[in-house]
N, C-alpha and C positions, 0 to 999 in steps of 0.2 A: 189076898194079903198084899199090901202095898210094899213096894221096894224102897228102901232107904238109900238114897244116893249121897255119896261124898260131895261136899261143896268144894270143888277143885280150886276155886278162886278165892276162897277164904284166906285172909291175911296175906295174900299175894300182892306185890307192888310192882315188880319188874318181871315182865314176861318177854322171853326171847323166842323167836321163830326161826328155826333152821329150814331154809327153803322158802322164805317169806314171799318170793315172787310167784309162787304157785297160785293158780286161779282159786283153789279152795282155801288157801291160807289168807289171802288179802281180806275177804270180808270179816274173818274172825279178828284179825289185827285191827281192822277198821272199827268194829264194834267195841273192842276192849279199849282202844285208844280214846274213842268217844266217851267211855265210862270212866276215864281218868287214870287208867293203868299206864305205867311207863313201858313202852314197847321198843324193842330193838329186833333186828333181823339180819340174816345173812343169806346170800345166794350166789350161785356160780354163773347164772345166765342173766344178761340184760334183756328185759322184756318190758312190754307196755304196762304190764301189771306192776312191775317194780317202779316204774315211773309214778304210778298212782300212789304207791306206798310212800315214796319220798315226798310227794306233794302234800302229805299229811304232816310232814315234819318228823317222820319216824327215821331214826338213824339206821342206815343199812351198811353192813360190811360186805364188800365184794370178795367172794372166796371164803372158804371154810377154815377156821383156825380156832384152837382151844381158847385163845384170848377173847373171842367174841362173846362167850357166855358169862364173862365176869360180872358179878353183881346180880344175875338173874336168880329168882327163886322159883320160877316155873319155866320149863324149856319145852317147846312144842316142835315136833318134826312131822314131815309128811311121810307117808308109807313108802314114797319113792326114794327116800334117803337110805343109802346102804348102811349096813350094820357096822362096817369098818370106817365109816366116815369119821375123820379125826375130831370134828366138833361134837358129834353124837357120842363118841367114846368118852370124850372129856366130860360131857353133860352127865352121862350115867355114872362117872366116877366122882361127881361133885355132890354136894349136899342138897342140890335143887331137885325138885320133883320133875320128872321127865315123862311126857305123855305123847302119844300119836295124835294127829290132828282130829280124828273122829271122836276121841275121848273128850277133848276140849269142846267140840261142837255140841256133844250131848250135854255137857255142863252148861253151855250158853243157852240151849233150848229150855232149860229149866228156869231161866231168868225171866221168861215171858209167860204170861197167863193164857195166851192164845197162840200157841205154836201150831201153825198149819203146815203139816209135813206132806209134801207131794211125792208119791212114790209110784213105781210101776216099771216095767221092763223098758217101755218105749215112751217118749214124749215128756219126760220129766223136765228137761230144761225149757222147752217151749211152754209147757203149762205153768211152771214156776214163774217164768218171766211174764207170761200173759197175766197171771193173778197179781203179780207185783205191780205191773203197769196199770192195771185196772184199779187196784186199791189206791195207788198214788193219785190217779186222775179223779177218783171219787173222794179225795181228802182224807183217806183212812190213815195215811202216813205210816206204812209198815216198815219194819226192819226186814231185810231180805238176804238170803244166801242162795245164789243161783249158779248152776254149773256152767253157764255161758254168759256172754256179754249182752246186757240189755242196752241197746243203742240209745235210748233216751237219757240214760245216765252215764253211758260210755264206761260201764263197769259191770261186774257180776255180783256186786253187793251194795247195800245202802244201810244207813242207820236212820231209823225213824223215831218219832216221839211217842207213838202208841205203844200198847202192850202186845201188838200182833207181830209175830215172826213168821215169815213165809220161808220155808227151807226145802231145797231139793234133797230128797232122801234116798240114798242109793243103797240097793240091796247087796251089792258085791261084797263078798265075804261077811255078810251079815252086818255091815257097817251101820245100817239104819237102826239096828236094835240098841245102839248106844244113845239114841235120842229119846226124848220124852214128848211124844205127840199129844196135843190136845185134840186136834182134828187130823185123821189120817185120810188122805185123798188117794185112792187106788185107781190109777188110769187103766191098767191092763197087767196081765201076767203071762209071760211066754218063756220058752226054754232058752236060757242064756247062762253064761258063767258055769257051764256044766263041768268044767275042770274042778270047780269048788263044790257045787250043789249035787252033781252026779245025775240027778234026774228031776223031772217036773214036780213030783210029789214033795220033794225036799224044798223046792223053791216056794210052792204054795204054803208049806208049813212055816217057813220063815216069815212070809207075809201075814200069815195067821197070827203069829206071835206078835208081830208089829201092830196089827190092828187091835189085838187085845190090850195093848199098852195105851191106846187112845183114851184120854180121860173124859172127852165130851161126845164124840161121834165118829163114825166112819162114813165117808162119802165114796161110793164105788161105782164103777162102770157096770151097770146092770146088764149090758149086752155081752160082757166078757165072762165066759163060763168059768175060767180059772180064777178070775178076780172074785167071783161069787163063791167059789169054793173056799176062798181064804177067810170067809166070815164065820165058819163053824165055831160055836161057843162064844162069839162076841156078844157081850152083854150091854154095851152102850147102844144108843140109837144108830140105826143104819139108814143112810139116804142113798137111794139108787138113782142113777142117771143113765139115759139111753134113749133109744127110739122105740123099744118094746113097750106095749100097752101096761105092763106091770110096773114100770119105772115111775118113781115119784116125780122126777124132773125129766121132761121129754122134749126132744127136738121133733117138731111136727112140720110137715110141708117143706122138707129140705129141698132146696134148689141151688143151682150153680150159675153164676154169672161169668161170662167171658171164659168159660171152661176152666176157671181157676179158683175163684172165691166163692165159698158157700155161704148161705144164709138160711135161716129157719125161724119158726115161731117157737119161743120157749114157753112150755106149759108146766104148771105145777098141778099134778093130778089132772083134773078136768078144766082148770082155769088157765086162760092164756095170760101170761105175764107181760111179754114184750117181744119185739122182733130183734133177732141177732143177725148182724152182718159182719162177717169176719174179714180181717185185714191180712190174714196169712193163708197161703194156698193149701189145698189138699183136703180130700174128703175125711181123713183121719182127724183133722182138727175139729170136726163137728163134735166128736166125743170128748176131745180134750177141752174144748170150750164149755161143754155142758157141765163137766165136773168143776171147771174154774168158776162158772156162774153160780153153781150150788155153794161152793166154798165162799165166794164173795158175798152172797146173800146171808150167810151165817155170820159174816164179819160186819154186817150192818149196811151193805150196799142195797139200794132200792132197785127194782125192776127198770124204772125209767133211767137211772144212772147206767145200768148195764147196757141198755139200748143205745145210749148216747156215747159211751166211752169205749166199748170193747173193741170196736173197729180201729181205734187208735194204735193198737198193738200190731206192729208190722213184722214181728219176728225177732228172734234172738240171733246173736252171732253164731255163724256156722250152721244155721238151720234154714236151708234153702235161701242162702244169702247171696243176692246178686252183686257181683263185684265190678263189672264193667264189660266193655266190648273190645275185641281185638279183630282186625280185618273183617268186620262185619258179623262175626259170631259172638254170642253172649257167653260170658263166663260166670258161673255160679258155684257155690260151695255148700256142702251139707255134711253133717256129722254122722249120717247113717252108717252103721257098721254091723248090723244084724240083718239077716234076710227079710224079716218083717218090716224093718225100717226102710231098707232099700226098696221093698215093693211099694210102700206108701209114697216114697219120694219119687220113684221112677214112674209110677202110675200117674201122679200129678204132672210130671214133666212131659209125658207122652201126650197129654191132653191139651197142652198149652199152645199148639199151633206152630211149633218150630219145624223147620225143614227136616233136620235130623237131630236126635238126642244122643249125645256121647256120655258114657259113663266111665270116668277115670277112677277106678277103685283100688284102694290100698287095704288088703286084708290085715286085720289086726288080731294078733295072737295066733300061735300055731294050734292051740287047742280048739278054738272057735272055728278056725278055718277047716281043720280036719273033721271035727264032729259034724259040722253043718255044710260040708262041701257040696253036696247035691242040691241043697236048698240055695246056697249062694249061686251055683251054676244056673239054676232055673230062673231066679229073678234077674240075674245079670244078662240073660238072653232076651229080656224085654226091650232094652233100648236098641237103637239102630247100630251103634258102634260101642264096643267095650274094650277098654285098655286096663290091663291088670298090672300093678306094680309088684315089687318084692313084698313078701309078708313082713310086717313090723311085728317082731317078737315081743317087744316090750319087756314085761317081767318074766318071760318064759324061756326055757331052753327047748330046742326043737327035738323033743324025745318022740314025736309023732312021725318024723321023717317026711313031713308035708313040704311041697314046694309050690310056688306061685303057678308054675306051669301045670300042676295037677288041676288047678281051677280053670286056667285059660283053655286047656284042652277040651274041657267040657262045654265051653261057650262057643258056638258056631261063629266063625269070623272074628274072633277076638284076637288081641295082640297082647303079648306079655313083654314088658320092657323093664330093665333093672333099675336104671337111674332116673331121677326126676328130669334131668336135662334131656335124656332120650325121649321121655314121654312128651315134654313140652315141645321139642323139635318135631316129633311125629304128629302131634295135634296141629301145630302151626302149619305144617305141610299139607295136611289132609282135610281139616275142618273148612267148611264153606260158609259164606254169608248166609245168615238165616238159621245156622245151627245153634244148639245149646250144648255147651261143654260143662258137665257137672263133675266136680272133684268130690269124691265120696270116701268117708272113713273117719275114724276118731283119733288117728295118729297125726302125722305132719303132712298129709297129702295136700293140705291147703297151700303148701309152698309151691306146688305145681301151678295152681291158679295164679299165684303172685308172679311166678316165672313167666307165664303167658302174658300177663299184663305188662311186665317189664320188657319182654322181648319185643 
């Protein structure tokens, strides 16, 4: 039985965004602005994203005030806005409809007949950005909502003229279940957000619900056991991608050039389609690119176009992003914040020929740090040097009693420092020419990389 959704945008004219400078808010405002809605917004922080909002001619109020919502008939807020925010309180007391960002995202996804929803525990932003870049280069002109910055457009969203929407689809607190996917692209499934899901079975169950919602097909990593478990009861066509003989799309003769970039022959069953040479580092991107290629083919891209254009993608912002050199050592930044992501990033870094690899890691959330403590310690023992910052609690209260030193004490030779200034000074004093210094984490650890470049 199909679900009947409310048309959230019906009869709406003025839409106001509380926290419009958030990376997840800008693409939604951009899309609706392009479709002719009158958009206003407010925010407390001056950011590069806010500059993009203003560049569209969207009025932005700096600071939150009940007066900001006047005239709006739909008010959207991020999950990060506190319940006692004066603007949100006023919005809920008004006659306007008030929704959280993910609800609006779901409504927008239903405006496109080909919503390609990229999900998975790891690699969502890279794969969504790669698919967006590929479709753009092949003339498919998609609309896109990406969790990170795509350098070629210097934004994390774009409005296209086609009926294809590429959207990064996050499983956290079942947010992606508000979407209406036509094509579900499942990269992988791993243990994460256990403070919400409690265990792996519940995570797989959530992805299974999402896959059953796909109206056209599910494209899945056939080499990922958990991803395959999420297909139970899915009645739409299933397209498997991987290196296994049973996969429909396969990477054959995988090789690595310069110990960094991988390439392979792309096969569909027994037929060779083309040769794929990646422009992003790391063995894990073989699987990411396989699923991207399969999705692009479903969107009308030809094998020859895949071969010609996929190498144009050089990465998304904060995904192994090289930022510069200081005193002869290289500074790069990566969003990795889960042990599996750290392992993929650090494995790549360790093969790149640097004198020493430094991991400057900011643990994110007390729950993840506590539950996966031993896994974090194991992967952060891989690099030559590890520096651990204070834990960024974000949305949580530390009911776990976990401290950053609990992690550093398990990593031989590591250092734990509390402030970003201390970390930057320590690295500047000890890093040598030929080293790679990687700042790692999904919080604001990138500020250390900026400090290094500034100092």
